[in-house]
Backbone bond lengths (Angstrom), bond angles and torsions (degrees), N, CA, C in turn:
res aa  C-N    CA-C-N  psi(-1)  N-CA   C-N-CA  omega(-1)  CA-C   N-CA-C  phi
1 M - - - 1.483 - - 1.555 107.25 -
2 G 1.318 115.74 150.98 1.469 123.50 -176.44 1.547 110.81 -67.58
3 F 1.337 115.48 144.92 1.464 118.07 173.30 1.496 110.00 -74.48
4 L 1.332 114.78 166.40 1.478 120.71 -174.26 1.535 109.41 -91.89
5 I 1.318 115.46 126.03 1.449 121.24 -175.42 1.513 110.84 -74.68
6 R 1.357 114.75 133.37 1.463 118.51 179.76 1.536 111.91 -87.42
7 T 1.308 116.48 123.29 1.469 120.04 179.00 1.511 110.52 -123.32
8 E 1.340 119.88 11.23 1.457 124.38 177.36 1.476 107.68 -141.00
9 K 1.384 112.29 155.24 1.464 120.35 175.34 1.510 109.65 -59.06
10 P 1.362 118.90 138.16 1.477 121.08 175.70 1.523 112.27 -54.03
11 K 1.327 114.47 141.50 1.504 119.37 -175.05 1.518 109.48 -85.94
12 A 1.331 113.07 166.92 1.470 120.55 178.92 1.515 109.00 -57.05
13 G 1.308 115.95 138.42 1.484 123.17 177.50 1.548 114.25 91.12
14 N 1.378 116.58 -1.39 1.417 119.16 176.58 1.543 109.25 -77.40
15 K 1.283 117.86 105.88 1.483 122.81 -168.21 1.507 113.37 -66.36
16 Y 1.331 116.16 -23.40 1.486 118.68 -178.63 1.531 111.16 -64.91
17 Y 1.292 119.38 -17.69 1.404 128.15 -175.15 1.538 113.23 -117.16
18 I 1.274 115.74 16.08 1.497 122.56 178.54 1.509 109.90 -124.83
19 R 1.301 115.74 139.92 1.484 121.88 -178.90 1.526 109.45 -66.11
20 K 1.374 114.98 151.51 1.456 120.52 178.74 1.523 110.60 -60.81
21 A 1.332 116.03 -34.15 1.470 118.51 179.78 1.490 115.23 -61.53
22 N 1.381 113.75 -20.52 1.458 120.25 -179.76 1.526 111.65 -112.43
23 G 1.364 117.12 19.84 1.444 120.16 172.88 1.550 113.66 96.06
24 G 1.308 118.23 7.53 1.430 120.50 -179.98 1.504 115.74 -98.95
25 Y 1.316 119.42 -162.83 1.438 124.36 -177.30 1.540 110.43 -106.68
26 S 1.280 121.95 -9.81 1.421 123.63 -168.47 1.583 111.62 -98.16
27 N 1.337 115.40 143.93 1.456 119.27 170.71 1.547 110.04 -115.83
28 A 1.329 115.00 29.71 1.450 120.47 173.06 1.491 109.38 -78.55
29 I 1.320 116.26 162.42 1.481 119.72 177.17 1.515 110.38 -72.17
30 K 1.289 116.38 167.77 1.501 122.62 176.61 1.543 106.24 -69.65
31 G 1.339 113.38 144.00 1.479 120.83 176.67 1.485 110.46 -74.04
32 Y 1.340 117.11 171.92 1.466 122.38 175.67 1.513 110.53 -144.05
33 P 1.371 118.72 120.63 1.423 126.40 -7.04 1.526 112.52 -65.80
34 T 1.327 121.54 140.11 1.416 123.99 -175.24 1.505 112.35 -67.70
35 D 1.307 115.59 125.04 1.486 119.58 -179.76 1.517 111.21 -70.16
36 K 1.313 117.03 138.50 1.461 121.28 -175.95 1.537 112.92 -65.58
37 D 1.320 116.99 -24.60 1.472 120.97 -177.13 1.483 112.74 -98.95
38 C 1.288 118.78 -36.03 1.455 124.19 -172.98 1.540 109.77 -133.55
39 D 1.323 117.14 99.38 1.489 119.69 -162.15 1.525 115.12 -73.94
40 V 1.372 118.58 -8.44 1.486 118.20 173.34 1.496 113.19 -86.13
41 L 1.312 117.72 -1.30 1.462 124.64 174.29 1.550 108.02 -104.83
42 S 1.262 119.80 144.33 1.508 132.22 7.60 1.543 107.84 -85.29
43 N 1.300 118.52 122.24 1.385 124.75 176.30 1.518 109.37 -176.68
44 C 1.373 116.83 126.29 1.434 120.96 -176.72 1.513 110.47 -63.36
45 V 1.320 117.57 -35.13 1.491 121.27 -177.22 1.504 107.92 -68.37
46 G 1.357 117.47 -55.07 1.472 119.85 -178.90 1.507 113.37 -55.93
47 Y 1.356 117.16 -39.94 1.440 119.45 -178.11 1.523 110.63 -70.88
48 S 1.319 119.02 -51.76 1.478 122.56 -174.73 1.498 112.36 -64.65
49 Y 1.348 116.22 -36.88 1.510 122.48 174.71 1.521 109.51 -59.33
50 G 1.317 114.88 -49.14 1.505 119.14 -176.79 1.534 110.32 -69.70
51 R 1.346 117.60 -43.89 1.467 120.42 -174.22 1.541 109.94 -67.40
52 F 1.308 117.70 -39.03 1.469 121.27 -179.83 1.543 109.21 -59.01
53 N 1.336 116.91 -38.88 1.476 119.04 179.87 1.471 112.28 -84.66
54 E 1.346 118.01 -28.48 1.459 122.02 177.11 1.546 110.19 -60.30
55 I 1.311 115.86 -41.71 1.463 121.40 179.14 1.530 109.33 -55.96
56 G 1.295 117.29 -38.52 1.492 120.56 178.45 1.514 113.55 -78.37
57 G 1.313 116.60 -20.22 1.458 119.59 177.10 1.573 112.60 63.71
58 Y 1.326 115.32 41.20 1.462 119.91 -173.76 1.535 113.96 -78.62
59 G 1.321 118.04 -19.76 1.452 121.08 -176.16 1.508 110.96 82.40
60 Y 1.279 119.13 6.26 1.461 127.08 173.48 1.504 107.47 -166.62
61 C 1.356 116.50 170.55 1.427 119.48 -179.69 1.529 111.31 -90.90
62 K 1.320 114.54 101.46 1.454 122.23 -171.85 1.495 115.40 -89.95
63 Y 1.372 116.97 -33.70 1.443 120.40 -174.32 1.531 111.28 -120.38
64 L 1.346 114.02 157.43 1.493 125.78 -179.18 1.525 108.10 67.77
65 A 1.328 114.61 -172.13 1.478 120.41 -179.35 1.483 107.92 -152.53
66 P 1.358 119.46 147.21 1.455 122.04 -178.00 1.556 114.90 -79.62
67 V 1.317 114.81 54.71 1.450 122.07 176.79 1.538 108.96 -86.63
68 N 1.287 118.23 177.96 1.490 121.39 175.43 1.513 108.31 -59.30
69 A 1.325 117.40 140.06 1.431 125.98 -168.42 1.521 112.69 -47.06
70 E 1.367 117.10 -50.14 1.416 121.29 -174.82 1.566 113.74 -64.33
71 R 1.335 116.19 -14.03 1.454 121.00 -178.60 1.539 113.51 -97.84
72 F 1.346 115.73 7.33 1.470 118.04 -178.84 1.483 112.21 -60.64
73 M 1.375 118.67 -34.19 1.447 119.73 179.93 1.508 113.62 -63.92
74 L 1.364 114.78 -28.95 1.485 119.42 179.06 1.495 111.38 -76.11
75 Y 1.310 118.18 -14.90 1.495 122.31 -179.72 1.449 114.34 -120.33
76 K 1.363 118.84 27.33 1.413 123.12 -178.63 1.554 112.92 -79.02
77 G 1.305 117.34 -6.58 1.467 121.45 174.93 1.503 111.98 55.83
78 S 1.325 116.37 -126.90 1.459 121.83 -176.26 1.537 113.24 -82.75
79 C 1.382 116.04 -3.89 1.456 117.91 -178.44 1.537 111.15 -71.63
80 K 1.280 116.94 141.88 1.464 121.95 177.92 1.516 108.73 -81.92
81 S 1.299 116.65 158.20 1.492 121.67 178.85 1.543 109.87 -138.81
82 G 1.337 116.29 162.47 1.421 120.95 178.82 1.516 112.07 -177.79
83 N 1.348 117.37 -172.20 1.462 120.50 -176.48 1.518 112.71 -103.33
84 E 1.328 117.56 -2.59 1.502 120.29 -178.06 1.554 107.09 -92.53
85 P 1.328 117.40 130.71 1.477 120.16 178.53 1.547 111.12 -70.02
86 K 1.344 116.17 137.51 1.458 122.30 177.13 1.515 108.07 -138.50
87 P 1.329 119.31 149.49 1.475 121.51 176.93 1.513 110.00 -58.87
88 G 1.381 113.73 141.41 1.497 118.82 177.65 1.480 114.72 82.87
89 A 1.344 118.02 -8.85 1.489 120.31 -177.41 1.505 111.91 -73.68
90 C 1.327 115.27 154.39 1.439 122.05 174.91 1.528 109.56 -98.74
91 M 1.353 116.41 120.78 1.480 120.25 176.67 1.515 109.91 -86.50
92 V 1.346 117.88 137.46 1.431 122.68 -174.07 1.513 110.11 -124.44
93 W 1.333 117.53 129.75 1.477 122.18 171.89 1.494 111.60 -119.93
94 Q 1.270 116.86 141.32 1.500 123.43 169.35 1.528 107.67 -94.26
95 K 1.325 116.32 142.15 1.482 120.78 173.85 1.496 108.79 -112.45
96 G 1.320 118.76 130.39 1.475 124.16 -179.22 1.538 109.86 83.00
97 N 1.328 115.85 -162.99 1.382 121.59 -169.14 1.552 112.16 -102.76
98 T 1.335 119.54 -6.88 1.438 120.82 -178.27 1.540 109.25 -129.22
99 L 1.309 115.67 176.76 1.453 121.25 172.28 1.510 113.78 -108.23
100 S 1.372 113.27 20.33 1.429 119.42 -177.59 1.559 111.34 -82.67
101 C 1.313 117.33 -11.80 1.464 124.79 -177.38 1.502 114.53 72.18
102 N 1.356 118.49 -2.13 1.433 121.36 173.54 1.528 113.40 -66.87
103 D 1.306 117.05 -22.70 1.410 123.57 177.47 1.522 114.55 -111.74
104 G 1.330 114.09 21.35 1.435 122.13 177.18 1.539 113.24 125.28
105 A 1.307 120.01 148.96 1.420 124.14 -172.44 1.544 113.10 -98.47
106 G 1.373 117.60 -2.65 1.437 119.23 174.64 1.567 112.24 85.05
107 H 1.274 117.31 -166.35 1.456 122.01 178.79 1.522 110.75 -154.51
108 V 1.331 116.07 150.04 1.454 121.87 176.08 1.521 109.43 -136.15
109 A 1.334 116.41 151.02 1.472 122.92 -179.54 1.490 109.54 -150.44
110 I 1.288 118.45 164.79 1.470 123.08 -178.51 1.519 111.69 -110.87
111 V 1.312 119.37 131.08 1.437 124.88 174.85 1.545 109.43 -76.46
112 E 1.333 115.08 112.43 1.475 119.45 175.52 1.514 112.56 -87.90
113 K 1.298 114.92 -34.77 1.473 120.45 -176.59 1.521 111.58 -148.54
114 V 1.333 118.92 134.43 1.428 120.06 175.10 1.551 108.96 -97.38
115 I 1.306 115.54 114.69 1.451 120.69 179.06 1.518 111.60 -82.18
116 S 1.306 115.59 -44.19 1.454 119.86 173.05 1.575 107.42 -154.98
117 K 1.286 118.16 -175.21 1.436 120.03 179.65 1.533 112.10 -68.49
118 T 1.330 117.38 -14.71 1.454 119.58 -178.70 1.529 112.27 -124.56
119 E 1.373 116.84 15.92 1.443 120.05 -179.19 1.559 109.23 -149.65
120 V 1.316 115.61 131.54 1.454 122.08 179.85 1.491 112.02 -136.31
121 Y 1.353 114.53 160.38 1.506 120.80 175.13 1.536 105.01 -112.63
122 T 1.311 117.21 126.21 1.435 123.07 -171.48 1.542 113.71 -118.89
123 S 1.345 114.13 161.97 1.504 119.53 165.83 1.506 104.96 -117.21
124 E 1.355 118.25 142.86 1.455 122.56 -175.31 1.470 113.02 -150.10
125 S 1.322 113.95 170.80 1.497 123.43 173.91 1.519 105.78 -147.88
126 G 1.339 117.04 163.45 1.452 118.34 -176.27 1.541 111.44 -146.68
127 Y 1.269 115.92 130.05 1.502 123.44 177.01 1.507 109.02 -66.12
128 G 1.347 116.84 126.64 1.443 120.02 -175.79 1.481 113.99 79.78
129 G 1.351 115.97 4.47 1.485 119.14 -177.13 1.509 111.87 -130.53
130 K 1.353 116.14 -120.87 1.450 122.46 -176.12 1.566 110.70 -98.24
131 A 1.337 115.09 152.90 1.452 120.22 178.66 1.523 109.15 -74.75
132 F 1.320 119.23 -31.08 1.493 120.88 -175.01 1.512 109.48 -158.34
133 W 1.343 114.39 143.08 1.517 119.04 167.50 1.513 104.01 -159.07
134 N 1.370 110.83 161.07 1.482 122.70 168.31 1.484 110.17 -106.84
135 Q 1.315 119.24 152.26 1.448 119.50 -176.17 1.520 108.15 -157.06
136 T 1.341 115.27 141.28 1.500 121.51 170.30 1.488 107.86 -91.89
137 R 1.288 116.33 121.10 1.446 121.49 179.64 1.525 112.89 -115.41
138 K 1.372 115.20 135.12 1.478 120.12 176.77 1.540 108.85 -109.95
139 K 1.286 113.48 147.65 1.472 120.74 179.82 1.541 109.63 -61.18
140 G 1.304 118.00 -50.82 1.459 122.15 179.10 1.531 108.79 75.08
141 A 1.372 111.82 164.04 1.454 120.03 -179.28 1.490 113.75 -64.46
142 D 1.389 116.40 -24.93 1.432 123.28 -179.03 1.549 112.07 -84.67
143 G 1.351 117.00 -8.73 1.446 121.88 178.22 1.486 114.92 68.09
144 R 1.388 118.46 17.63 1.463 121.11 -177.15 1.542 114.22 -95.74
145 W 1.344 116.75 2.49 1.463 120.45 178.59 1.505 113.21 49.76
146 G 1.345 115.41 45.09 1.461 118.65 170.81 1.506 116.60 89.68
147 C 1.344 118.35 -3.47 1.466 120.82 176.89 1.523 109.96 -89.43
148 G 1.326 117.37 161.34 1.433 122.25 -173.69 1.547 112.51 -74.51
149 S 1.335 115.88 177.74 1.441 122.87 -173.88 1.510 113.73 -63.55
150 G 1.323 117.71 -20.00 1.457 120.18 179.13 1.526 112.72 -78.93
151 Y 1.320 118.71 -3.27 1.447 123.17 -175.17 1.522 112.62 -107.91
152 K 1.287 116.76 150.90 1.455 123.58 174.95 1.527 108.30 -125.97
153 F 1.318 120.70 124.12 1.449 120.82 -178.20 1.547 107.55 -80.84
154 L 1.333 114.80 128.62 1.464 122.69 -175.75 1.555 112.30 -95.74
155 G 1.336 116.04 -24.19 1.477 118.42 179.29 1.507 112.84 132.80
156 F 1.361 114.65 -173.59 1.438 122.55 -175.54 1.556 107.93 -111.46
157 I 1.295 116.63 135.15 1.493 121.68 171.66 1.471 106.25 -101.28
158 Y 1.369 117.45 118.28 1.408 121.83 -173.36 1.527 114.00 -83.48
159 N 1.337 112.68 139.76 1.448 119.18 -174.48 1.526 112.32 -81.97
160 P 1.320 121.70 120.47 1.458 124.68 -177.45 1.532 112.05 -59.36
161 A 1.344 116.34 -23.12 1.461 118.58 -177.13 1.505 113.19 -78.36
162 V 1.356 115.35 -9.91 1.438 119.97 -173.48 1.529 108.66 -109.41
163 N 1.391 116.36 106.83 1.456 120.12 -174.93 1.543 110.88 -94.71
164 E 1.298 115.94 -179.81 1.464 120.41 -177.61 1.545 115.53 -59.16
165 E 1.317 114.14 -30.64 1.468 120.12 178.44 1.502 108.22 -69.58
166 T 1.360 118.05 -40.87 1.419 120.95 177.13 1.542 110.17 -60.95
167 I 1.295 115.88 -45.40 1.480 120.41 -176.70 1.533 109.31 -63.16
168 K 1.322 116.17 -39.27 1.476 119.85 -177.63 1.536 110.71 -71.19
169 N 1.303 117.18 -32.77 1.468 121.40 -171.04 1.540 113.93 -118.44
170 N 1.325 116.27 28.10 1.474 120.92 -176.62 1.516 108.56 -77.41
171 V 1.289 117.86 78.10 1.517 123.38 -177.04 1.517 113.00 -120.72
172 N 1.341 118.58 -7.36 1.468 120.95 -176.85 1.520 107.54 -85.85
173 I 1.332 118.33 108.40 1.436 120.69 -175.75 1.549 112.23 -108.51
174 K 1.315 116.15 28.65 1.500 120.57 177.43 1.538 106.41 -75.07
175 N 1.369 115.19 142.82 1.499 121.65 174.01 1.470 110.45 -63.85
176 N 1.292 117.66 144.31 1.461 121.44 179.32 1.486 114.16 -57.32
177 E 1.336 118.04 -32.76 1.458 122.19 -173.04 1.533 112.90 -121.02
178 T 1.362 115.65 27.09 1.430 123.11 178.20 1.525 111.75 -118.35
179 N 1.294 120.74 130.51 1.459 121.64 -176.47 1.505 113.30 -70.88
180 K 1.332 115.97 166.09 1.476 119.79 -172.60 1.508 114.53 -57.10
181 N 1.349 117.27 -31.48 1.446 119.78 -178.70 1.563 110.61 -67.72
182 N 1.291 118.46 -22.74 1.476 121.73 -179.85 1.518 112.15 -103.17
183 A 1.359 118.35 8.49 1.416 120.33 -177.83 1.522 112.55 -63.94
184 V 1.298 116.64 143.55 1.486 120.58 177.41 1.468 108.05 -84.68
185 K 1.332 119.01 133.70 1.460 120.80 -179.86 1.497 111.20 -79.27
186 N 1.385 114.09 138.44 1.394 120.66 174.01 1.503 112.51 -76.57
187 T 1.332 118.62 141.43 1.452 122.00 179.87 1.535 108.89 -124.62
188 S 1.264 116.01 171.41 1.461 121.76 -172.52 1.549 110.93 -62.91
189 N 1.370 117.29 -27.35 1.447 117.04 -179.37 1.520 111.08 -121.11
190 T 1.342 118.62 24.20 1.476 123.07 -172.94 1.523 111.82 42.00
191 S 1.382 112.18 55.47 1.452 118.65 179.35 1.518 111.37 -52.85
192 A 1.312 116.49 163.66 1.449 122.23 179.68 1.530 111.36 -50.48
193 L 1.319 116.58 135.28 1.510 121.73 -173.60 1.521 109.00 -64.02
194 K 1.324 116.86 -42.35 1.477 119.59 -178.05 1.567 107.06 -142.31
195 I 1.365 113.58 105.04 1.465 119.36 175.70 1.473 108.54 -96.38
196 K 1.321 115.92 138.12 1.467 120.59 178.20 1.482 110.01 -135.76
197 K 1.333 116.59 166.78 1.467 122.98 -177.87 1.570 108.05 -60.28
198 G 1.290 114.74 133.88 1.473 119.77 178.95 1.497 114.96 99.47
199 D 1.402 117.60 -16.57 1.451 121.28 177.88 1.522 111.29 -67.23
200 I 1.293 114.66 151.59 1.418 121.69 172.56 1.536 110.89 -98.00
201 V 1.334 116.70 125.43 1.453 119.31 -172.49 1.530 111.30 -128.41
202 K 1.298 116.12 157.72 1.455 121.98 169.93 1.553 108.76 -112.07
203 I 1.313 114.88 161.93 1.474 120.80 -173.18 1.557 108.71 -110.00
204 A 1.294 117.64 133.08 1.442 123.22 -178.52 1.504 110.81 -63.12
205 A 1.368 115.91 152.14 1.490 120.89 -177.33 1.536 112.18 -61.01
206 N 1.364 117.54 -32.16 1.463 120.82 -176.71 1.499 113.11 -95.17
207 A 1.326 118.06 15.42 1.470 121.22 -175.75 1.517 114.28 -75.37
208 T 1.299 112.48 153.02 1.514 121.57 170.83 1.502 107.13 -128.69
209 Y 1.295 118.46 163.36 1.428 121.83 170.33 1.521 109.98 -64.06
210 Y 1.342 116.38 165.60 1.471 121.14 -174.61 1.536 111.92 -58.79
211 N 1.338 116.26 -31.41 1.477 119.32 -179.51 1.538 112.26 -85.77
212 G 1.349 118.65 3.64 1.420 122.36 175.84 1.519 113.74 96.22
213 Q 1.325 117.41 -7.65 1.474 118.31 178.24 1.539 113.63 -72.54
214 A 1.344 115.60 153.32 1.440 120.63 -174.91 1.511 109.02 -68.93
215 I 1.345 114.79 146.20 1.472 121.43 175.74 1.558 107.46 -100.39
216 P 1.326 115.29 126.48 1.488 118.90 -177.76 1.548 110.37 -59.10
217 G 1.294 116.00 151.69 1.472 121.95 178.31 1.511 114.21 -56.80
218 W 1.328 115.80 -40.95 1.461 120.22 -178.52 1.493 112.25 -61.06
219 V 1.357 116.57 -33.32 1.443 122.27 179.05 1.533 109.96 -70.43
220 K 1.326 116.67 -44.43 1.484 121.39 177.62 1.519 112.19 -62.99
221 S 1.321 117.46 -26.62 1.467 120.56 -173.73 1.523 110.96 -79.45
222 K 1.335 118.96 -11.10 1.486 124.39 -178.08 1.528 113.06 -102.52
223 N 1.311 117.85 161.33 1.437 123.81 166.03 1.516 111.64 -95.75
224 W 1.335 118.28 141.58 1.428 122.65 -172.61 1.545 112.83 -127.27
225 I 1.346 115.44 151.49 1.441 120.40 -178.56 1.528 108.06 -94.88
226 V 1.317 117.95 133.00 1.448 122.67 -178.94 1.577 110.08 -74.72
227 K 1.315 112.99 125.72 1.529 116.30 -177.86 1.489 110.08 -93.00
228 S 1.383 118.06 -41.21 1.473 121.46 -178.32 1.515 112.06 -159.39
229 I 1.320 118.26 157.67 1.467 121.21 -178.01 1.535 108.23 -136.48
230 S 1.322 118.04 134.81 1.424 125.83 174.32 1.542 108.29 -140.10
231 N 1.332 114.47 103.76 1.478 122.70 -176.28 1.587 107.48 58.21
232 D 1.343 114.84 -116.50 1.456 116.60 -179.75 1.557 113.35 -100.40
233 R 1.339 114.95 12.78 1.477 122.06 -178.18 1.550 107.38 -104.63
234 V 1.349 112.72 110.88 1.448 119.85 -177.55 1.555 108.92 -115.57
235 V 1.338 114.08 126.40 1.450 120.78 178.04 1.490 109.37 -93.52
236 I 1.358 117.27 119.31 1.467 120.18 173.89 1.489 107.23 -102.60
237 D 1.323 118.14 144.97 1.491 118.44 -176.16 1.519 110.26 -127.90
238 K 1.330 118.05 -83.76 1.427 122.25 -170.37 1.568 111.87 -82.23
239 A 1.316 118.90 138.12 1.445 122.03 173.53 1.539 108.63 -66.55
240 A 1.304 116.84 145.46 1.542 120.89 -178.39 1.524 108.69 -63.56
241 D 1.338 119.10 -27.58 1.437 119.60 -178.38 1.553 113.46 -86.78
242 G 1.378 113.14 1.94 1.465 118.50 173.48 1.561 112.76 77.63
243 T 1.284 118.30 11.27 1.463 118.78 -174.99 1.574 115.53 -95.62
244 N 1.353 116.46 -16.87 1.465 119.16 -173.67 1.538 110.12 -143.74
245 S 1.329 114.05 157.60 1.463 120.54 172.95 1.562 106.27 -141.61
246 I 1.401 116.50 127.36 1.456 117.00 -174.89 1.560 111.56 -126.53
247 N 1.341 119.45 -19.84 1.476 124.23 176.63 1.537 110.40 47.13
248 S 1.334 117.18 60.99 1.479 121.08 -172.26 1.554 109.10 -127.53
249 P 1.406 114.68 142.37 1.451 119.71 178.48 1.534 112.20 -87.14
250 V 1.357 114.43 140.48 1.472 122.25 179.92 1.557 107.66 -134.16
251 N 1.283 116.68 144.55 1.473 118.27 173.96 1.502 110.24 -65.60
252 L 1.404 113.92 137.82 1.463 122.34 178.96 1.505 113.23 -47.46
253 K 1.368 115.59 -39.65 1.446 119.79 -173.52 1.526 114.86 -65.39
254 F 1.291 117.81 -14.89 1.446 122.44 -178.02 1.541 112.52 -95.71
255 L 1.357 116.07 0.98 1.436 117.45 -173.44 1.565 111.30 -112.60
256 I 1.313 117.50 143.66 1.447 123.76 178.92 1.506 109.07 -129.10
257 V 1.293 118.28 129.86 1.484 120.77 -176.83 1.501 109.97 -69.73
258 V 1.329 114.94 134.08 1.458 122.01 173.44 1.520 109.64 -99.85
259 N 1.270 115.59 -47.57 1.519 121.84 175.23 1.497 108.98 -128.92
260 N 1.323 118.61 123.04 1.449 123.31 -179.01 1.517 107.39 -113.11
261 T 1.323 117.79 92.78 1.428 120.03 -173.01 1.503 112.82 -79.25
262 K 1.348 116.67 135.95 1.470 122.21 -178.29 1.529 106.66 -113.60
263 T 1.381 112.96 112.36 1.491 117.32 -179.50 1.552 110.68 -127.98
264 A 1.357 118.01 -31.46 1.420 120.17 -175.80 1.514 110.97 -63.95
265 G 1.341 115.50 123.16 1.497 121.43 178.79 1.508 110.27 69.33
266 F 1.298 119.27 14.42 1.498 120.73 -177.46 1.525 108.88 -75.34
267 K 1.324 115.04 134.91 1.467 121.76 178.93 1.525 107.32 -101.19
268 P 1.381 119.51 113.47 1.410 121.97 178.13 1.549 112.43 -55.20
269 Y 1.354 117.04 150.73 1.413 120.49 178.16 1.524 109.19 -147.71
270 N 1.315 118.51 164.18 1.458 122.90 -176.58 1.533 110.30 -102.27
271 V 1.326 114.03 143.67 1.487 118.71 174.43 1.501 108.79 -130.42
272 K 1.327 116.17 154.55 1.460 123.12 174.57 1.563 108.13 -110.10
273 V 1.279 117.62 125.99 1.485 120.75 -178.92 1.517 109.80 -71.69
274 T 1.356 116.19 131.35 1.462 121.49 -177.82 1.502 112.71 -104.32
275 A 1.329 118.23 -6.93 1.452 122.58 179.95 1.530 111.74 -94.22
276 S 1.329 118.88 145.03 1.483 120.01 179.81 1.484 112.46 -66.92
277 C 1.351 118.96 -24.92 1.456 122.38 176.28 1.510 109.74 -147.00
278 L 1.277 117.46 110.61 1.471 121.93 -179.13 1.509 111.29 -118.11
279 N 1.343 114.70 120.60 1.450 119.42 -176.69 1.573 111.74 -70.88
280 K 1.290 114.49 144.90 1.465 121.81 168.95 1.513 107.95 -102.89
281 R 1.337 116.24 136.02 1.453 118.51 -175.06 1.546 111.22 -125.64
282 K 1.297 115.00 160.79 1.463 120.32 -179.04 1.509 114.62 -64.79
283 G 1.375 113.74 -32.54 1.453 120.18 -179.76 1.545 108.74 -137.14
284 A 1.339 115.40 -178.00 1.441 122.38 -177.50 1.499 110.71 -83.17
285 G 1.300 118.40 85.17 1.446 121.94 177.28 1.532 111.74 154.51
286 T 1.315 112.60 155.39 1.526 117.20 178.70 1.500 111.97 -72.88
287 N 1.353 116.71 -7.64 1.466 121.88 176.13 1.545 110.96 -79.68
288 F 1.369 116.22 -6.44 1.477 117.80 177.80 1.505 108.39 -99.56
289 A 1.311 116.09 158.20 1.467 123.68 -176.62 1.484 111.67 -62.67
290 K 1.283 117.79 143.76 1.467 126.31 171.25 1.504 109.14 -74.06
291 I 1.365 117.94 129.47 1.473 119.86 179.33 1.515 111.67 -120.82
292 G 1.281 115.93 9.00 1.525 118.26 177.80 1.543 108.95 159.00
293 S 1.306 116.43 -173.16 1.448 119.33 177.98 1.526 108.43 -153.75
294 I 1.378 114.44 158.60 1.442 122.46 179.81 1.533 107.83 -111.95
295 T 1.292 120.41 122.08 1.440 124.10 -175.56 1.502 113.02 -124.19
296 N 1.330 118.87 9.83 1.421 120.87 -175.11 1.544 116.12 -114.47
297 Y 1.370 113.51 13.56 1.482 118.24 -175.64 1.532 112.93 51.34
298 G 1.317 114.48 39.26 1.460 119.37 -174.62 1.518 115.23 -75.86
299 T 1.332 111.82 176.54 1.499 121.64 -179.58 1.557 107.17 -108.38
300 F 1.333 117.00 131.38 1.474 122.18 -176.18 1.501 112.04 -134.98
301 T 1.281 117.49 156.67 1.437 125.47 177.30 1.541 110.65 -97.14
302 I 1.358 116.16 125.92 1.463 123.67 176.84 1.542 109.65 -96.55
303 V 1.337 117.20 125.15 1.440 120.57 -172.74 1.533 111.12 -109.08
304 S 1.344 118.80 -12.46 1.465 123.49 173.91 1.503 108.45 -165.16
305 E 1.368 116.47 163.64 1.462 123.41 -177.62 1.511 107.96 -126.15
306 S 1.359 114.39 158.71 1.418 120.68 178.17 1.502 110.66 -157.41
307 K 1.351 117.86 146.25 1.475 119.75 165.81 1.470 108.57 -75.52
308 G 1.377 116.47 153.39 1.446 118.45 177.83 1.527 110.43 -174.00
309 T 1.304 117.10 171.06 1.444 124.26 -178.43 1.519 110.57 -66.05
310 G 1.349 117.24 138.54 1.435 120.40 168.08 1.492 114.79 94.14
311 A 1.339 119.96 -4.89 1.504 123.07 179.45 1.484 107.77 -159.61
312 A 1.337 115.63 159.19 1.444 121.05 178.56 1.548 111.03 -69.20
313 L 1.338 114.72 -30.95 1.468 118.95 -176.94 1.552 108.19 -159.33
314 W 1.306 116.93 141.10 1.452 125.59 177.57 1.487 113.33 -112.61
315 G 1.333 117.49 146.53 1.472 121.04 179.91 1.504 110.83 -124.06
316 K 1.305 116.68 138.82 1.465 121.49 -179.46 1.556 109.14 -92.12
317 L 1.320 115.96 125.37 1.443 120.37 -178.83 1.487 112.38 -74.81
318 K 1.347 116.55 150.64 1.444 121.46 -179.40 1.538 109.17 -66.56
319 D 1.325 116.93 157.51 1.446 124.55 178.68 1.541 115.49 63.68
320 K 1.362 114.65 33.38 1.452 121.11 175.89 1.520 111.83 54.92
321 D 1.343 113.68 43.57 1.489 119.92 -174.67 1.480 111.12 -99.13
322 G 1.361 121.18 16.84 1.428 122.97 177.21 1.524 113.88 95.44
323 W 1.355 115.07 -172.39 1.453 122.68 -174.07 1.522 108.01 -121.60
324 I 1.368 115.16 146.52 1.452 119.12 175.29 1.529 110.53 -130.08
325 A 1.346 116.79 155.25 1.488 121.88 177.25 1.533 107.08 -76.45
326 L 1.351 116.91 120.80 1.452 123.20 -176.83 1.514 111.21 -75.45
327 D 1.348 118.74 -11.45 1.429 121.37 172.42 1.500 115.17 -56.45
328 F 1.345 114.54 -27.11 1.450 120.75 -175.91 1.529 112.78 -108.42
329 T 1.304 113.98 31.97 1.518 121.21 178.86 1.507 108.44 -135.96
330 K 1.356 115.48 166.30 1.444 123.06 173.95 1.494 109.37 -124.62
331 N 1.311 117.48 125.95 1.453 122.77 179.89 1.529 111.55 -67.32
332 I 1.286 120.21 117.95 1.479 121.93 179.95 1.548 110.47 -115.00
333 G 1.294 117.09 14.52 1.482 119.61 172.52 1.493 113.24 88.86
């Protein structure tokens, strides 16, 4: 039977995400900023190490090691690896040209759902960033699965707890710690788990308008901004690139979130840019136009966050000054 997909941050008391010194199973370092419930978060290593073993339910951390992310492949032990995405696998990226970590420590994430051979739904964490998030990642022509140009994708480490039956029938997308009444329904295209007004969405290839009429190919080729939602009826209006407006209803099941912006209750924070040249873009993703660049390693205020193409997480700059990839910044509070 399929494992349960994680769509929420691990709750207090989950030992896979707590250091041994504090009664847990993990010997990963503390995350930064350290999560109050799970002290190895925020950190991609602490999260992926714990999640990989949590899927197996071993009662301790049996596989992998809490080394720097880009070195996971060197410590995969008896686990097999490859380039084909599979549920439960650990995705591994190298940052920079070496594995010394002097030019970056890389990134790791867990595959929760395989949408296709070139698209997956992941769970992740980030040092100096967020304790937990989900993301849809595409392989892309560059083969980097959604990470920036400074990253090199090294492959998937396959989870021994996930057998061929699991891979064939991985359709249960309930959260590990959410009861049945709150379970997220599976759809034919694993549509976005929670779509809200203002999100940027793409339309599935087999989609029709809400009334059953065909959707033109040019409409499906663009990303759209959600105008309103009523049950499974979602009205999309303006194109994300600002070129068109259609004000048309589409069934929720045909939509997949491209950028899921988080602003409600968001507490602004400051970051210091760590890249010698960091582009500012019109929206959250490399698919948006470049509107400038930062070349002085400066400090900036982030007023909202969003998932998007080309980085694990994007941040909106204060005073409508565009978006930057938070992969190339350090959170300084």
